[in-house]
N, C-alpha and C positions, 0 to 999 in steps of 0.2 A: 342476523338470521342463523339459527342453529344448524350445524352441519348434519345431514342425514346419516344415520348409522349404516355402515356397510358391513354386512356379515361376511367374514372370511373364514375359510377352512384351511387347516394345515394337515400335514401327513399324520400328525399325532391324533387329530380328530378322526381321521379315517381308520387308523389303527385301533383307537379306543372303541369305535363303533363295532369293528370286527370282533374284538375281544368281548364286548358286552352283548354280542349276539349269540355267543357260543352256548350259554346256558339255555336260552329260549329255543335255539335250534335243536338242542338235545331233547327238550321236552316235545317238540314237534315230531321228532323221529318216533317218540313213544305214542304218538297219536293225538296229542293236544294241539288242535289247530288255532283256536282263539284263546290267546293268553293275555290276561289283564295284569298290569302292574299296579300296585297300590302303595301310596305313601302319604305322609302327613307333614304339616308345617305348623309350628306354634305350640309345641308341648312345653317349652321352657320359659316363655315370657311371663312377666308379671301381669300383663294386661292383654285383653283381646281374645277373640274366639280361637279355637283350633280349627284348621282346615284339613280336610282329607280329600284325596283324589284317586280315581281309578281310570286307567287308560288302556285301550286295546289298540296297539299300533298296527298299521298296514305293512306287512312284510314286503309288499311290492312297491312301497313308497318309503324307502329308508330316509330317516331324518338324521343327518350327520351333525355332530357337535353336542349330542346329549351327554350329560354327566350329572353327578350329584349337584343339585341346584345350588348348594352352598359354595361350590367351587367355581361357579360361573359368575361373570360380571353381571351387573344389573341390566345393561343393554343387551347382553347375549341372552340372558334369561327371558327378557321381554320379547325378543325376536323369536326365540324358540317356542315360547308360550303360544304365539299366534300361529306358528307353523304346525304345532302339535294339534291345536284345535281344528285347523283346516284339513290336515291329512290323516288324522287318526280315524280308525273305523268307528270308534265310540269312546266317549269320555264322560265323566261325571265329577263335579266338584261339590263338596258338602262343607257347610260351616256349622260348627257346634258352638252355641253361644256360651258366654261366661256363666250364666245362671245354671246351665246344665253341667258345666265343669264343676261348679261349686256344689251342686246337689249330689253328684256322684263322686268322681275324682278325675284327674286329668287322663289317666290311662283308660278308664272305662269310657270316658267321653270320646277319646281318640279312636278306640276300637269301634264304638258305635258309629262314628263318622265314616270309618273305613267300610264297615258293613253296608251302610246306606249308599256309599259311593258305588260299591260293586253291584248292589241290587238295583241301583238306579241307571245302570248302563242300558242303552238301547239294544245291545246284543248281549246274550248270555255267554260268558266265557266258559271254556272247557277247563281252564286252570287259572288260579289266581296266585300271583307271586307278590309276597308282602315283605316289606322291609322290616325284618327282625321281629315280627309279631305273629301270633296265631289268633285267629278269630273264631269265636264260638257262635255259630248260627247254622241251623239245619237247612236253611235256604241257600247256602253258599255251595258252589261247586268245589272240586278238589283244590287244595291250596298247599303252598310251600312257603315256609318262612326262610328268608334269605338274609344272612348277616351282611351288613353293609350293602344291602341290595341296590341302593341308588348308585353304587359305584361299579356294580357287576352286571346289571340288567338294564337294557335300554328302556323297557316298559316301565320299570320302577323309577328310573331316572326321569322319564317323561311325566309320570304322576307326581314326582317330587317337584318338578318345575311348575306344573299346574297348581299344586297346592301352595307353594311358596309365593308365586307371583300374585295369586288371588289374595292371599293373606296380606302381603305387603301393600297391595293397592287398597285394601280395606283399611289398613292402619293409616295410610297416607290420607285417606278421606276423613278418618276420625281425627286426624291432626288439625283439620280445619274447624272441627266442632270443639275440640279440647286443645287449643293452641298452647296452653301453659305447660303441657307435658312433652311437646316436641316429638310426637310419635313418628313423624316422618323421618327422624334421624335414627331412632333405635327400635322402632316397630314394637315397643312394649317390653323389650328385653331388659335385663337387670344391669343397666349401665350406671355409672356414677351420676351422669346428668339426670337419668330417670329417677334415681333415689332422691336426688336433691329436689326435683320437681314435686315428688310425693311429700317430702318433708315440708315444703313450702305451701303446697296447695291441698294436702290431704289426698284422698283417692276419688276417682270418678267411677261411673257405672261400668267402665270397661275393665277395671282392676279386679284381679282374682284375689279376694281377701284372704283365702287360705294360703296363698303364696307369700303373704306379707307379714306373717305373725312375728318374725324376728325384729321388725321395726318398732313394735310396741306403740302403734299409732293410737290416736284417740285422745280426748281431753275433756275436762269438765267444762261443759258448755256455758253454764251460768255461775257467776261468783256467789259466794255464800250470802252476800247481803241482798241478793235479788228478792223482791217481794211479789206477792200476787196470790190469787186463789190456788193456782196449781202448786206453787211452792209450799204453801201452808198445808195442803192436802198430802203432798209427798212427805213432808216432815212428820205429819201425824201417822202416816202409814209406816214410815221408817221407825218411829218410836214404838208403834204397836208390835212390829215384828221383832224389834230389839227386846221387847218385854218377853217375847217367846224364845229368846236365846240366840237370835240371829245377829251377826256382826255386819255392820254396813261397810261395804268395800268402796262403792262409788255411788254418787248421786248426780244425775244429769250427765252421764257418760255419752259423748257425742263423737261421731265420725262421719264426715261427708262421703257418699250420698246416702248412707244408711240411716241417718237421723240420730235419734237419741234413745237411750235406755234410762228410764226415770230412776230406778233403784237396782243396785246389785248387792246382794247380801249372801252371807254364808254361815252355815251352822254345821260344824264337823265336816262330813263328806257330802253335804247337800248344798248346791248352789241355787240361789233364788233370783230370778229375773222378774222385775215387777214393772208393769205399766199402770200408771195411776190416772184415773179419770174421775173428775169431781163435778157434781151437778146438784141443783136444787130440785130438779125434776123428780116426780114421784117414781117414774120409771128409770131411775138412775142406773140400775143394773143393765137393763136392755140398752139404754143410751150408750153406756160404756162399751158393751159388746159390739154394737153397730159401728162405733168409732174405730174398733180394732179389726179392720178388714184384713183379708188374706195377705195383701201386699205388705201391709204394715207388720203383720205377724212374721212374714218371711224376713223382712229387714231386721227386725228385732232379734230373731233367732240366729241369723247369720252374724250379726254384730256380737251377740252374746258368745257364740262359738269362737269368734276371733278374739274377743277379750279374754276368755278363759285360757286359750292356748298361748296367746302372746304374753300373758302374765304368769304363765306356768302354774296355774292354780291346781291344787290337789283336791279332787272331788270325784265322787262316783255317780252322783245323780244331779241332773239339772232340771229345775221346775220353772215353768213360765206361768206367771200369775197376772190376771187383771185385778187390780184393786179398785173397785167401784165405790166412790165416797158420796154419801148423801150429806148435802150442806143445808144448814138452816138459813133463816133470812139474814143472819149476820155473817153468812159465808163461813161458818164454823162447821167442822166435821161432826156429824151426829152418828153416822153408821159407816162401817167399812165391810163390804162383802167381797170375798175372794173367789175368783173363778179361774181354773187352769185353762190355758190355751195352747 
């Protein structure tokens, strides 16, 4: 039977609490009664969402032992996490998913999470203390950016703990879904074991593709001797575009879980990403468009961006094309129609 964790405080904990109260006490003297600390967890990892938290502590219920969450043991963090949630006047924890990180960037996603955390508090703070960031929102109250705030402010330290424990627990849960990556051990950070797992298994939906370009992941999914209608149509489209001066860079470039790009070609400063659809249907163009739904378009575009950056390609324009191919009764390509997406 596991021994129950016993939380112990030392003179150093009490001294730290006093020191980390000085900043907030000075703001209370200025008339700011409700002070919220804000912090995040997960900006650096290769995988998983970023978490942001805001917390208004109760000055009449001091929580001793607070510190920068990274400087606390797991057991101490877990204990304080529960105490903060129980005794704080208000708190809010926000998760920003990987898709949003990729669609903007990690800093923008983090700031959005911080703003949502503050605005989601049940009590409106008079002042927001933020660890090293400034937030742009007309809906926010007064704010102060504090360097190394989680080491000098109890409120920011509490938010730091809320964000980190929430994210760590999320990644531990994801380790059960994706056991091959052992997220429970590194929480998605760039450790040697994590890199090895990526090289062996590719990436999963939790990975931030924009963080992985140096690995030059991806491979040709199908060997050159693969046959079939799709392969024949792709070859015909590749030949057609080659006749227009394009150079074929990749055919059937694949990376889990984003899938495959049929053709990647380049002509001078223009990069061409082509999805090939072949059909005997008279409505072959509409059929191809229907097959290229928004989710598939998103995956193709993210994979194309990753490929271009990871291969250090020199280009000024990237064009995404659907190549709809009309097949005759012998499954030979009669027509090719191109549509941008």
